[in-house]
A tleap script that builds the chain and sets N, CA, C and O, in Angstrom:
source leaprc.protein.ff14SB
mol = sequence {
  NMET PHE SER PHE GLU ASP ASP ALA ASN PHE
  VAL GLN ASP ARG GLU ASP LEU ILE ALA ILE
  LEU ARG MET ARG PHE GLY ASP LEU SER THR
  GLY ILE ILE ASP ALA ILE TYR GLN MET LYS
  GLU LEU ASP THR LEU GLU ARG LEU ILE LEU
  VAL ALA ALA ASN ALA PRO SER LEU ARG ILE
  PHE LEU GLU GLU LEU GLU GLU GLY SER GLY
  SER PHE ARG ILE MET GLY GLU ARG PHE ASN
  PRO ILE GLU ALA LEU PHE GLU GLY ASN GLY
  ILE ASN GLY GLY LYS CLYS
}
set mol.1.N position { 65.691 -42.856 -2.737 }
set mol.1.CA position { 65.948 -43.559 -3.739 }
set mol.1.C position { 66.603 -43.321 -5.144 }
set mol.1.O position { 67.509 -43.776 -5.841 }
set mol.2.N position { 65.226 -41.943 -5.178 }
set mol.2.CA position { 65.713 -41.334 -6.530 }
set mol.2.C position { 67.023 -40.053 -6.469 }
set mol.2.O position { 67.033 -39.205 -5.577 }
set mol.3.N position { 67.972 -40.105 -7.466 }
set mol.3.CA position { 68.352 -38.482 -7.239 }
set mol.3.C position { 67.883 -37.479 -7.851 }
set mol.3.O position { 67.111 -37.586 -8.804 }
set mol.4.N position { 68.261 -36.464 -7.413 }
set mol.4.CA position { 67.935 -34.880 -7.584 }
set mol.4.C position { 67.549 -35.032 -9.237 }
set mol.4.O position { 66.436 -34.756 -9.684 }
set mol.5.N position { 68.659 -35.515 -10.032 }
set mol.5.CA position { 68.553 -35.576 -11.744 }
set mol.5.C position { 67.365 -36.419 -12.211 }
set mol.5.O position { 66.602 -36.127 -13.132 }
set mol.6.N position { 67.326 -37.437 -11.487 }
set mol.6.CA position { 66.232 -38.234 -11.677 }
set mol.6.C position { 64.830 -37.755 -11.511 }
set mol.6.O position { 63.976 -38.093 -12.331 }
set mol.7.N position { 64.494 -36.860 -10.328 }
set mol.7.CA position { 63.266 -36.419 -10.199 }
set mol.7.C position { 63.304 -35.006 -10.846 }
set mol.7.O position { 62.194 -34.474 -10.876 }
set mol.8.N position { 64.255 -34.323 -11.338 }
set mol.8.CA position { 64.113 -33.393 -12.630 }
set mol.8.C position { 63.901 -34.098 -13.843 }
set mol.8.O position { 63.212 -33.339 -14.525 }
set mol.9.N position { 64.129 -35.189 -14.514 }
set mol.9.CA position { 64.002 -35.827 -15.338 }
set mol.9.C position { 62.130 -36.108 -15.260 }
set mol.9.O position { 61.465 -35.692 -16.209 }
set mol.10.N position { 61.642 -36.597 -14.453 }
set mol.10.CA position { 60.443 -37.022 -14.105 }
set mol.10.C position { 59.521 -35.717 -14.473 }
set mol.10.O position { 58.533 -35.641 -15.204 }
set mol.11.N position { 60.320 -34.547 -13.571 }
set mol.11.CA position { 59.009 -33.356 -13.721 }
set mol.11.C position { 59.062 -33.205 -15.410 }
set mol.11.O position { 58.105 -33.346 -16.171 }
set mol.12.N position { 60.043 -32.976 -15.664 }
set mol.12.CA position { 60.541 -32.641 -17.312 }
set mol.12.C position { 59.667 -33.348 -18.317 }
set mol.12.O position { 59.098 -32.795 -19.258 }
set mol.13.N position { 59.623 -34.617 -18.018 }
set mol.13.CA position { 59.211 -35.837 -19.017 }
set mol.13.C position { 57.298 -35.682 -18.757 }
set mol.13.O position { 56.465 -36.008 -19.602 }
set mol.14.N position { 57.003 -35.126 -17.418 }
set mol.14.CA position { 55.709 -35.045 -17.361 }
set mol.14.C position { 55.136 -34.030 -18.157 }
set mol.14.O position { 54.135 -34.081 -18.872 }
set mol.15.N position { 56.104 -32.875 -17.874 }
set mol.15.CA position { 55.337 -31.864 -18.612 }
set mol.15.C position { 55.375 -31.830 -20.156 }
set mol.15.O position { 54.390 -31.523 -20.828 }
set mol.16.N position { 56.601 -32.173 -20.687 }
set mol.16.CA position { 56.638 -32.542 -21.912 }
set mol.16.C position { 55.339 -33.112 -22.708 }
set mol.16.O position { 54.696 -32.612 -23.631 }
set mol.17.N position { 55.156 -34.608 -21.860 }
set mol.17.CA position { 54.248 -35.176 -22.222 }
set mol.17.C position { 52.603 -34.307 -22.508 }
set mol.17.O position { 51.896 -34.263 -23.516 }
set mol.18.N position { 52.437 -33.706 -21.162 }
set mol.18.CA position { 51.011 -32.841 -21.027 }
set mol.18.C position { 51.337 -31.650 -22.051 }
set mol.18.O position { 50.381 -31.499 -22.811 }
set mol.19.N position { 52.387 -30.755 -22.310 }
set mol.19.CA position { 52.450 -29.891 -23.246 }
set mol.19.C position { 52.088 -30.794 -24.619 }
set mol.19.O position { 51.057 -30.324 -25.101 }
set mol.20.N position { 52.574 -31.913 -25.402 }
set mol.20.CA position { 52.560 -32.327 -26.311 }
set mol.20.C position { 51.164 -32.893 -26.715 }
set mol.20.O position { 50.694 -32.904 -27.853 }
set mol.21.N position { 50.557 -33.385 -25.507 }
set mol.21.CA position { 49.076 -33.697 -25.539 }
set mol.21.C position { 48.167 -32.440 -25.886 }
set mol.21.O position { 47.354 -32.489 -26.808 }
set mol.22.N position { 48.326 -31.452 -25.197 }
set mol.22.CA position { 47.790 -30.294 -24.869 }
set mol.22.C position { 47.631 -29.581 -26.659 }
set mol.22.O position { 46.648 -29.117 -27.236 }
set mol.23.N position { 49.057 -29.770 -27.112 }
set mol.23.CA position { 49.295 -29.101 -28.613 }
set mol.23.C position { 48.327 -29.656 -29.349 }
set mol.23.O position { 47.364 -28.964 -29.680 }
set mol.24.N position { 48.434 -31.187 -29.784 }
set mol.24.CA position { 47.875 -32.338 -30.288 }
set mol.24.C position { 46.791 -32.561 -30.271 }
set mol.24.O position { 46.184 -33.109 -31.192 }
set mol.25.N position { 46.179 -32.081 -28.930 }
set mol.25.CA position { 44.240 -32.869 -28.430 }
set mol.25.C position { 43.862 -31.877 -28.141 }
set mol.25.O position { 42.634 -31.835 -28.218 }
set mol.26.N position { 44.398 -30.796 -27.757 }
set mol.26.CA position { 43.334 -29.315 -26.992 }
set mol.26.C position { 43.619 -29.746 -25.453 }
set mol.26.O position { 44.593 -30.369 -25.030 }
set mol.27.N position { 42.502 -29.241 -24.727 }
set mol.27.CA position { 42.381 -29.241 -23.475 }
set mol.27.C position { 42.386 -30.734 -22.622 }
set mol.27.O position { 41.401 -31.442 -22.828 }
set mol.28.N position { 43.232 -31.158 -21.858 }
set mol.28.CA position { 43.262 -32.433 -21.143 }
set mol.28.C position { 42.410 -32.256 -19.953 }
set mol.28.O position { 42.498 -31.279 -19.209 }
set mol.29.N position { 41.197 -33.687 -19.724 }
set mol.29.CA position { 40.661 -33.918 -18.334 }
set mol.29.C position { 41.771 -34.129 -17.283 }
set mol.29.O position { 42.847 -34.724 -17.342 }
set mol.30.N position { 41.127 -33.416 -16.262 }
set mol.30.CA position { 42.093 -33.524 -15.053 }
set mol.30.C position { 42.658 -35.125 -14.456 }
set mol.30.O position { 43.625 -35.367 -13.734 }
set mol.31.N position { 41.798 -35.926 -14.977 }
set mol.31.CA position { 42.057 -37.512 -14.680 }
set mol.31.C position { 43.355 -37.890 -15.909 }
set mol.31.O position { 44.236 -38.709 -15.646 }
set mol.32.N position { 43.309 -37.363 -16.869 }
set mol.32.CA position { 44.692 -37.612 -17.588 }
set mol.32.C position { 45.904 -37.362 -16.869 }
set mol.32.O position { 46.886 -38.069 -16.646 }
set mol.33.N position { 45.550 -35.979 -16.503 }
set mol.33.CA position { 47.091 -35.063 -15.767 }
set mol.33.C position { 47.129 -36.063 -14.809 }
set mol.33.O position { 48.052 -36.874 -14.741 }
set mol.34.N position { 46.267 -36.049 -14.137 }
set mol.34.CA position { 46.841 -37.056 -12.578 }
set mol.34.C position { 47.434 -38.482 -13.165 }
set mol.34.O position { 48.612 -38.746 -12.925 }
set mol.35.N position { 46.685 -39.341 -13.879 }
set mol.35.CA position { 47.236 -40.456 -14.115 }
set mol.35.C position { 48.814 -40.491 -14.639 }
set mol.35.O position { 49.472 -41.529 -14.572 }
set mol.36.N position { 49.402 -39.131 -15.215 }
set mol.36.CA position { 50.331 -38.780 -15.636 }
set mol.36.C position { 51.389 -38.591 -14.487 }
set mol.36.O position { 52.456 -39.189 -14.346 }
set mol.37.N position { 50.788 -37.539 -13.642 }
set mol.37.CA position { 51.764 -37.533 -12.333 }
set mol.37.C position { 51.790 -38.684 -11.438 }
set mol.37.O position { 52.675 -38.744 -10.585 }
set mol.38.N position { 50.570 -39.964 -11.583 }
set mol.38.CA position { 51.350 -41.045 -10.594 }
set mol.38.C position { 51.933 -41.963 -11.540 }
set mol.38.O position { 51.688 -43.124 -11.214 }
set mol.39.N position { 52.631 -41.861 -12.617 }
set mol.39.CA position { 53.947 -42.832 -13.398 }
set mol.39.C position { 54.717 -42.553 -12.607 }
set mol.39.O position { 54.863 -41.413 -12.166 }
set mol.40.N position { 55.641 -43.968 -12.126 }
set mol.40.CA position { 56.607 -43.729 -11.585 }
set mol.40.C position { 57.996 -44.499 -12.092 }
set mol.40.O position { 58.984 -44.838 -11.441 }
set mol.41.N position { 57.698 -44.638 -13.456 }
set mol.41.CA position { 58.944 -45.343 -14.319 }
set mol.41.C position { 59.109 -44.426 -15.555 }
set mol.41.O position { 58.233 -44.262 -16.404 }
set mol.42.N position { 60.186 -43.918 -15.558 }
set mol.42.CA position { 60.386 -43.097 -16.520 }
set mol.42.C position { 60.565 -43.663 -17.681 }
set mol.42.O position { 59.956 -42.990 -18.513 }
set mol.43.N position { 61.089 -44.561 -18.171 }
set mol.43.CA position { 61.153 -45.353 -19.493 }
set mol.43.C position { 59.534 -45.426 -19.864 }
set mol.43.O position { 59.302 -45.124 -21.035 }
set mol.44.N position { 58.431 -45.762 -19.095 }
set mol.44.CA position { 57.268 -45.220 -19.624 }
set mol.44.C position { 56.830 -43.996 -20.145 }
set mol.44.O position { 56.336 -43.808 -21.257 }
set mol.45.N position { 57.084 -43.032 -19.104 }
set mol.45.CA position { 56.864 -41.589 -19.690 }
set mol.45.C position { 57.305 -41.327 -20.823 }
set mol.45.O position { 56.684 -40.789 -21.739 }
set mol.46.N position { 58.756 -41.811 -20.821 }
set mol.46.CA position { 59.459 -41.600 -22.552 }
set mol.46.C position { 58.718 -42.267 -23.434 }
set mol.46.O position { 58.429 -41.617 -24.438 }
set mol.47.N position { 58.155 -43.808 -23.353 }
set mol.47.CA position { 57.225 -43.942 -24.529 }
set mol.47.C position { 56.291 -43.415 -24.761 }
set mol.47.O position { 55.933 -43.390 -25.938 }
set mol.48.N position { 55.423 -42.711 -23.663 }
set mol.48.CA position { 54.115 -42.056 -23.928 }
set mol.48.C position { 54.720 -40.717 -24.336 }
set mol.48.O position { 53.766 -40.010 -24.661 }
set mol.49.N position { 55.574 -40.208 -24.438 }
set mol.49.CA position { 55.876 -38.911 -25.029 }
set mol.49.C position { 55.983 -39.127 -26.515 }
set mol.49.O position { 55.696 -38.175 -27.242 }
set mol.50.N position { 56.434 -40.481 -27.151 }
set mol.50.CA position { 56.431 -40.629 -28.330 }
set mol.50.C position { 55.275 -41.262 -28.534 }
set mol.50.O position { 55.135 -41.273 -29.757 }
set mol.51.N position { 54.162 -41.917 -27.921 }
set mol.51.CA position { 52.993 -42.327 -28.644 }
set mol.51.C position { 52.004 -40.938 -28.665 }
set mol.51.O position { 51.094 -40.871 -29.491 }
set mol.52.N position { 52.276 -39.732 -27.602 }
set mol.52.CA position { 51.757 -38.669 -27.834 }
set mol.52.C position { 52.017 -37.798 -29.139 }
set mol.52.O position { 51.310 -36.899 -29.595 }
set mol.53.N position { 53.170 -38.280 -29.596 }
set mol.53.CA position { 53.276 -37.076 -30.557 }
set mol.53.C position { 53.189 -37.941 -32.089 }
set mol.53.O position { 53.667 -37.477 -33.124 }
set mol.54.N position { 52.522 -39.207 -32.011 }
set mol.54.CA position { 52.540 -40.059 -33.179 }
set mol.54.C position { 51.264 -40.624 -33.289 }
set mol.54.O position { 51.048 -41.117 -34.396 }
set mol.55.N position { 50.308 -40.706 -32.434 }
set mol.55.CA position { 48.799 -41.037 -32.338 }
set mol.55.C position { 48.110 -40.407 -32.778 }
set mol.55.O position { 47.860 -39.281 -32.347 }
set mol.56.N position { 47.468 -41.031 -33.983 }
set mol.56.CA position { 46.652 -39.682 -34.691 }
set mol.56.C position { 45.236 -39.517 -33.720 }
set mol.56.O position { 44.236 -39.118 -34.316 }
set mol.57.N position { 45.134 -39.760 -32.500 }
set mol.57.CA position { 43.530 -39.415 -31.855 }
set mol.57.C position { 44.059 -39.774 -30.339 }
set mol.57.O position { 44.754 -40.729 -29.991 }
set mol.58.N position { 43.566 -38.818 -29.632 }
set mol.58.CA position { 43.668 -39.004 -27.936 }
set mol.58.C position { 43.287 -40.577 -27.443 }
set mol.58.O position { 43.640 -41.100 -26.386 }
set mol.59.N position { 42.596 -41.082 -28.342 }
set mol.59.CA position { 41.627 -42.194 -27.613 }
set mol.59.C position { 42.699 -43.419 -28.102 }
set mol.59.O position { 42.747 -44.401 -27.361 }
set mol.60.N position { 43.466 -43.412 -29.180 }
set mol.60.CA position { 44.486 -44.323 -29.144 }
set mol.60.C position { 45.645 -44.034 -27.984 }
set mol.60.O position { 46.239 -44.970 -27.448 }
set mol.61.N position { 45.880 -42.773 -27.684 }
set mol.61.CA position { 46.977 -42.478 -26.739 }
set mol.61.C position { 46.464 -42.947 -25.574 }
set mol.61.O position { 47.286 -43.706 -25.060 }
set mol.62.N position { 45.310 -42.821 -24.816 }
set mol.62.CA position { 44.405 -42.963 -23.638 }
set mol.62.C position { 44.668 -44.640 -23.546 }
set mol.62.O position { 44.910 -45.226 -22.491 }
set mol.63.N position { 44.574 -45.230 -24.769 }
set mol.63.CA position { 44.813 -47.204 -24.738 }
set mol.63.C position { 45.985 -47.104 -24.202 }
set mol.63.O position { 46.251 -47.935 -23.334 }
set mol.64.N position { 46.996 -46.098 -24.545 }
set mol.64.CA position { 48.542 -46.715 -24.429 }
set mol.64.C position { 48.505 -46.283 -23.078 }
set mol.64.O position { 49.364 -46.897 -22.445 }
set mol.65.N position { 47.971 -45.610 -22.481 }
set mol.65.CA position { 48.527 -44.845 -21.222 }
set mol.65.C position { 48.019 -45.908 -20.062 }
set mol.65.O position { 48.613 -46.037 -18.991 }
set mol.66.N position { 47.035 -46.527 -20.367 }
set mol.66.CA position { 46.192 -47.766 -19.916 }
set mol.66.C position { 46.941 -49.063 -19.640 }
set mol.66.O position { 46.756 -49.880 -18.738 }
set mol.67.N position { 48.007 -49.058 -20.830 }
set mol.67.CA position { 48.818 -50.397 -20.796 }
set mol.67.C position { 49.947 -49.995 -19.858 }
set mol.67.O position { 50.814 -50.867 -19.786 }
set mol.68.N position { 50.138 -49.077 -19.233 }
set mol.68.CA position { 51.097 -48.715 -18.386 }
set mol.68.C position { 52.390 -49.391 -18.941 }
set mol.68.O position { 52.582 -49.440 -20.156 }
set mol.69.N position { 53.474 -50.029 -17.840 }
set mol.69.CA position { 54.877 -50.292 -18.282 }
set mol.69.C position { 54.725 -51.602 -19.201 }
set mol.69.O position { 55.699 -52.028 -19.821 }
set mol.70.N position { 53.717 -52.101 -19.254 }
set mol.70.CA position { 53.747 -53.601 -20.052 }
set mol.70.C position { 53.387 -53.468 -21.645 }
set mol.70.O position { 52.885 -54.484 -22.127 }
set mol.71.N position { 53.586 -52.279 -22.592 }
set mol.71.CA position { 53.719 -52.072 -23.561 }
set mol.71.C position { 54.799 -51.340 -23.731 }
set mol.71.O position { 55.204 -50.462 -22.970 }
set mol.72.N position { 55.501 -51.863 -25.205 }
set mol.72.CA position { 57.010 -51.027 -25.230 }
set mol.72.C position { 57.364 -50.899 -26.544 }
set mol.72.O position { 58.397 -50.266 -26.762 }
set mol.73.N position { 56.467 -51.561 -27.920 }
set mol.73.CA position { 56.251 -51.117 -28.827 }
set mol.73.C position { 55.412 -50.176 -29.629 }
set mol.73.O position { 54.199 -50.386 -29.648 }
set mol.74.N position { 55.932 -49.110 -30.331 }
set mol.74.CA position { 55.054 -48.274 -31.272 }
set mol.74.C position { 55.445 -48.144 -32.695 }
set mol.74.O position { 56.311 -47.410 -33.171 }
set mol.75.N position { 54.486 -49.166 -33.422 }
set mol.75.CA position { 54.926 -49.562 -34.785 }
set mol.75.C position { 53.271 -49.749 -35.328 }
set mol.75.O position { 52.263 -50.036 -34.684 }
set mol.76.N position { 53.422 -49.521 -36.470 }
set mol.76.CA position { 51.911 -49.841 -37.626 }
set mol.76.C position { 51.296 -48.354 -37.894 }
set mol.76.O position { 51.753 -47.332 -37.382 }
set mol.77.N position { 50.362 -48.398 -38.642 }
set mol.77.CA position { 49.352 -47.258 -38.822 }
set mol.77.C position { 48.486 -47.062 -37.778 }
set mol.77.O position { 47.515 -46.335 -37.988 }
set mol.78.N position { 48.643 -47.592 -36.623 }
set mol.78.CA position { 47.761 -47.272 -35.528 }
set mol.78.C position { 48.647 -45.930 -35.143 }
set mol.78.O position { 48.064 -44.915 -34.762 }
set mol.79.N position { 49.787 -45.967 -35.239 }
set mol.79.CA position { 50.621 -44.763 -34.820 }
set mol.79.C position { 51.181 -43.708 -35.758 }
set mol.79.O position { 52.229 -43.079 -35.612 }
set mol.80.N position { 50.268 -43.621 -36.783 }
set mol.80.CA position { 50.296 -42.854 -37.793 }
set mol.80.C position { 49.778 -41.523 -37.677 }
set mol.80.O position { 48.569 -41.294 -37.704 }
set mol.81.N position { 50.687 -40.608 -37.544 }
set mol.81.CA position { 50.059 -39.190 -36.940 }
set mol.81.C position { 49.325 -38.501 -37.997 }
set mol.81.O position { 48.385 -37.734 -37.788 }
set mol.82.N position { 49.894 -38.872 -39.382 }
set mol.82.CA position { 48.947 -37.969 -40.106 }
set mol.82.C position { 47.781 -38.877 -40.819 }
set mol.82.O position { 47.131 -38.518 -41.800 }
set mol.83.N position { 47.658 -40.019 -40.187 }
set mol.83.CA position { 46.292 -40.640 -40.985 }
set mol.83.C position { 45.077 -40.076 -40.845 }
set mol.83.O position { 44.242 -40.170 -41.745 }
set mol.84.N position { 44.778 -39.273 -39.435 }
set mol.84.CA position { 43.661 -38.458 -39.565 }
set mol.84.C position { 43.309 -37.538 -40.692 }
set mol.84.O position { 42.198 -37.180 -41.081 }
set mol.85.N position { 44.525 -37.231 -41.135 }
set mol.85.CA position { 44.565 -35.927 -42.263 }
set mol.85.C position { 43.835 -36.729 -43.550 }
set mol.85.O position { 43.086 -36.250 -44.402 }
set mol.86.N position { 44.281 -38.028 -43.409 }
set mol.86.CA position { 43.378 -38.520 -45.057 }
set mol.86.C position { 42.048 -38.853 -44.453 }
set mol.86.O position { 41.026 -38.617 -45.097 }
set mol.87.N position { 41.990 -39.423 -43.174 }
set mol.87.CA position { 40.517 -40.014 -42.902 }
set mol.87.C position { 39.201 -38.798 -43.200 }
set mol.87.O position { 39.196 -37.583 -42.999 }
set mol.88.N position { 38.326 -39.557 -43.660 }
set mol.88.CA position { 37.280 -38.671 -43.969 }
set mol.88.C position { 37.284 -37.425 -45.282 }
set mol.88.O position { 36.269 -36.758 -45.482 }
set mol.89.N position { 38.267 -37.274 -45.926 }
set mol.89.CA position { 38.428 -36.535 -47.100 }
set mol.89.C position { 38.263 -36.895 -48.118 }
set mol.89.O position { 38.184 -36.024 -48.985 }
set mol.90.N position { 38.163 -37.950 -48.422 }
set mol.90.CA position { 38.239 -38.713 -49.836 }
set mol.90.C position { 39.555 -38.933 -50.391 }
set mol.90.O position { 39.688 -39.471 -51.491 }
set mol.91.N position { 40.479 -38.570 -49.731 }
set mol.91.CA position { 42.227 -38.770 -50.614 }
set mol.91.C position { 42.307 -39.893 -50.586 }
set mol.91.O position { 42.559 -40.220 -49.427 }
set mol.92.N position { 42.223 -40.912 -51.356 }
set mol.92.CA position { 42.521 -42.475 -51.359 }
set mol.92.C position { 42.034 -43.059 -50.728 }
set mol.92.O position { 42.599 -44.049 -50.262 }
set mol.93.N position { 40.653 -42.716 -50.372 }
set mol.93.CA position { 39.708 -43.571 -49.548 }
set mol.93.C position { 39.977 -43.918 -47.919 }
set mol.93.O position { 39.728 -44.853 -47.157 }
set mol.94.N position { 40.836 -42.199 -47.821 }
set mol.94.CA position { 41.119 -42.665 -46.485 }
set mol.94.C position { 42.280 -43.933 -45.989 }
set mol.94.O position { 42.550 -44.480 -44.920 }
set mol.95.N position { 42.837 -44.054 -47.596 }
set mol.95.CA position { 44.313 -44.734 -47.448 }
set mol.95.C position { 45.150 -44.167 -48.175 }
set mol.95.O position { 44.936 -43.374 -49.092 }
set mol.96.N position { 46.660 -44.775 -47.568 }
set mol.96.CA position { 47.991 -44.216 -48.307 }
set mol.96.C position { 47.790 -44.848 -49.607 }
set mol.96.O position { 48.610 -44.677 -50.510 }
savepdb mol mol.pdb
quit
């Protein structure tokens, strides 16, 4: 059903997603990696790449990972990648 190009896109997107997560959050559990490799929808993988790049914590990424293909909007402070920089350091009380 999938063409060679689609298969290559899946492999590349999975590897990109894992690389972004490792750069941002460190080592990943095998469960997270397995869940990424079980994904069958290219649109979901591409959305999760954006989530991984913008979510301030791994917990928020994992919530989105559990949503699967049902979620499609990435917006609001929940996806502010610099929010974690403000939390706990007294800058504007943790607010922008």
